[in-house]
C-alpha positions in Angstrom: 88.0 91.7 76.3 89.4 94.2 78.8 89.9 91.7 81.6 91.6 89.3 79.2 93.8 92.0 77.9 94.9 92.9 81.4 95.7 89.3 82.2 97.9 89.1 79.1 99.6 92.5 79.8 98.0 94.2 76.8 97.0 97.8 76.6 93.5 98.8 75.4 92.8 102.2 73.8 90.1 104.2 72.0 91.3 106.3 69.0 89.8 109.4 67.6 91.1 112.0 65.1 88.5 114.7 64.3 85.4 112.8 63.2 87.2 109.5 62.6 87.4 106.9 65.3 88.3 103.3 66.0 86.3 101.6 68.8 89.2 99.5 70.3 93.0 99.4 69.9 94.8 96.5 71.5 98.5 96.7 71.9 100.8 93.9 72.9 104.4 95.0 72.7 104.8 96.5 69.2 101.9 94.6 67.8 98.7 96.6 67.3 95.1 95.4 66.5 92.4 97.9 65.5 88.8 96.7 66.3 85.6 98.2 65.0 82.3 96.9 66.4 79.3 97.3 64.1 75.6 96.9 64.7 72.5 97.6 62.7 72.9 98.4 59.0 76.6 99.4 58.8 78.6 96.2 58.6 81.7 97.5 56.8 84.7 99.3 58.3 84.4 103.1 58.6 86.9 105.7 57.5 88.4 105.8 60.9 89.8 102.3 60.5 91.4 103.2 57.2 93.0 106.3 58.5 94.3 104.6 61.7 95.7 101.6 59.7 97.5 104.0 57.4 99.0 106.1 60.2 100.0 103.1 62.4 101.6 99.8 61.5 98.7 97.5 62.5 99.2 93.8 62.9 95.5 93.2 62.2 92.2 95.0 61.8 88.9 93.4 62.7 85.3 94.5 62.0 83.2 92.7 64.6 79.6 92.2 63.3 80.9 92.4 59.7 80.7 89.8 57.0 83.6 87.7 58.2 83.5 88.1 62.0 80.4 87.5 64.0 80.1 89.0 67.5 79.8 85.4 68.9 83.0 84.3 67.2 84.8 87.4 68.5 83.6 87.0 72.0 84.5 83.3 72.0 88.1 83.8 70.8 90.6 84.5 73.5 92.1 88.0 73.0 95.7 86.6 72.8 94.7 84.5 69.8 94.3 87.6 67.6 98.0 88.3 68.1 99.2 84.9 66.8 
């Protein structure tokens, strides 16, 4: 993901506010995507995702490993596709 983001001139961040966090933030121009990566039992978005999406105008939020997005599908999808 990081290499692909660099090729497409995207920025990659990690976000944390007190005990709330988002694993990856992708930014392309003014478009922002928040990404949580889950493993084990917790498959739903955590409070950090909710707080981040409320504070910033996100284009999309993804929970990788959740019910709708498998790790395999996430890794096989080119990073620029999430911005379309």
